[in-house]
N, C-alpha and C positions, 0 to 999 in steps of 0.2 A: 842802692835799693832801699825803699822805706821799710822800716821795721814793721813786722806783722803784729796785729792785735790778736788776742785770743779768739775773737769772733771770726777771724778770717781763716781759721783752720777747721776743716770739715770732718766731722765724725771721728775725732781723735780724742781720747781721754788723756789729758796732759797733767803732769804732776806739779808743775810750777812755771812761773814766768821769770826769766832772768834777763836783765838789761833790755827789757821790752820784747824778748823772744819767747814764744811758747816752747816748753821743753818737756819731753817725755824721758823718764829715767828708768832704766832697767838695771837691777842689781842681781849679781850672781856670785856665789862663793868662789867659782873658778876664774873670775875676772881678776887680772893682776893690775891693770892700769885703767885710767879714765880714757875713753875714746869718744869721738864726736862724729856725728853724721847728720847732714841736712837731707831730709827725706822728700823726694819729689811726690806730687807736683807742687805742693804748697810750701815746701822748704822748712817745715817745723824741725826742731832739733831733737835728735835722739842721742841720749847719753848712755853709754854702757859703763857701769861702775862696779868696783868690788863691794861686797856687803858692808865693809867697814867704812866706806866713804861717807863723810858727813855732808850735810846740806851746804855748809860753808865751803867745803872743798869743791863741791860741784859748782857752786856759784863762782868761786874764784877761777875755776877751770874755764868756764864759759867767758867770763870777763877778760881773761888773759888771751883768749883766742878770737876776739871780736873781728879783727881784720880778716882772719881766715874765714869766719862765718859769713861775713859780707861777700867775700869772693865766691863762696859756695852757693849762696842764695842768688847772687847775680847770675851765675851759670845756670841754676835751675830755672830761674825766671825766663831766661832766653830760650831754654830748650823745652819748657813745659807750659808756656804761657797759654797755649790753646786749650790745655786740659783743665785749667783752673776756672771753675764756674762760680759766678756770683748770683745766678738766678735772677737775671734782669732781662727785660724785653729785648728781643733781637738775638739772644744766644741760641745756639743750636744744641738740642739734646736728643739722644737716641732712645728709641723704643723698638725692640725686636728687629734691630738692624737698620731701621729707617730713621733718618735725621728729620727732626721736626723743629720749626721755629718756636721759641717760647714767648708767650704773651703774658705779662704780669698785670693783674688787676688788683688794685688796692681798694678795699672797701670794708666797712665794719661787718661783722658776722662770721659765719663758719669759714674755715680755710679749706682749700681743696686743690687738686690738680686733675684735669680731665683732658682727654684727647677730643678736640672739637674742631670741625672744619679744617682738618689737616694741619692742626697746630696744637701744641700743649698749652693749655690755659691754666695758669697758676694764680689762684685767688688767695690773697693774703690780707691780713689786717694792716691798716696804715701804720708805718713805722717799723714793721717787722724787719729784722736784720737778716744777714746772710745765713747765719746758723739756723734761725727759725724757718726761713724759707726752705733751706735744705731739708729740714725735718718733714715739712709738708710734702716735698718731692719724694723723699725716701718712703713715706707712708704710701704714696701713690704707686711707686715702683714695686714695693713689697707686695701690695695687694694685686697688682697686675701679674706678678710672677706666681703668686698663690693661685690666682684664677686660671692661669694657663697650665699650671701643674695639675690642677683638678681635671684637666682635659688630657694632657700629655701623659701623666702618670698611669691612669687606667688604660689608656690606649696602648702604651708600650707593654704594660704588664699582661694585657690580654694577648697581644701579639706574641709575646715570649712564653706565656703560661708560667710566669714567675711573679710572685706576689710579695710586695713590701707591705709592712704594717702601717707605715706612715712616711709622708714627705714633709720636710720642714725647710724653711728658708733661713739662711744665715749670711751675714756679711763676712766674707772670707777673703783674706789677702793673697793666699798662695794656692788655693785649690778651687776647682769649679764644682766639686761635689765630694762627699764622703759617704761611707756606708757603715753603719753599725750592724755587722752581720748577725750577731747574737739576737739583737732586738729587731732586726729587719727594718731599721729606721734609716732613711736616706735624707741627707742634708744637701741642699742646692744653694750655690753661691748667688747672692743678690745681683752680682755683676752680669749674670746671664740675661737679665731682662733687657740689656742694651744690645745683645747680640742677635743675629738672625735665628729664627726658631729652630733651624736644623741643629744649632749648637746645643740648645736645651734638650732636644730629643736625643742627641748623641750622649750627653752627660747622663741623662736618666737611664738610657740603655747600659752605659758603662757601669753605673752603680748597681743596676739590677743583675748584670752579669757577675758581679762580685758575690751574689747570693748563690751562684752556681760554681764559681771558681774563685777562690779567695785571692790568689796572687795573679800577677800579670805574667802568666805562663803562655806557652804556645797555644794551649787550649783556650785560654781567655780570649786571645785575639781571633782565634777561629770562630768563637761564639760571637764576637763583635762583628766579624764579616758576615756571619749568618743572619744576625738579627738587625744589624744596621750597617749595610755596606758602605754608606757615605760617611762613616765615622772619621776617616782620614781627611776628607774634605772639611768636615766640621773642625777637626783639630787644627788645620791650616788657618782657618778663620780665627780661632781662639788664640793662636800663637801671636797674632798681630793685634789682638784686642787689648787696649790698656785697661788697667784696673781703675775704673772711673770713680769709685766711691772710696775715698781715703779717710 
């Protein structure tokens, strides 16, 4: 498998490049050894290291495990190749559960992404690379989610007679939503913009219910049944939805 350049990794803050591989390093005092993981779908390297591990030690660790790294990345490429997006014409991208073909137009001037004639039209400057195209798409997705939240949030709050002070969008790897109960602030995962609308509605109700019942108690799920009976259907969809923005 060809080694990845830094620009082939989407939305990941990387600490260094070693032997041509982008590497993210996490250090913690309770780590005893250096460990290595290739993270799907793009295969960037994640190193867990003790606080005392030097840069030289980390570089040597990667270089001594190149054969293993190549095997790990080859496996990821075979299993996740359909999820890796390069934002080129002909790719399929999801918006609210619907797959749309992508049309890329290169021309000078402002960049944008729009849903037009049943396709996503990505307008970029000539020569813009994968990372820059990704940023344009993420801006489009973020605004699409904010626009829908401006409808779904008030609708569900009125239905439940429960009120949050604010909804915000955040790129989250492990959660669909979170709620700051004290500030009545709800964060929604950017990944939901690719899922059917029922999923966003369910997550919004879920976080609003936390304003009534802090923990996932029996009463919490009774309230979910009361305010959004289709929540289990939405959860089933979400359980199969990959995290598309890595």
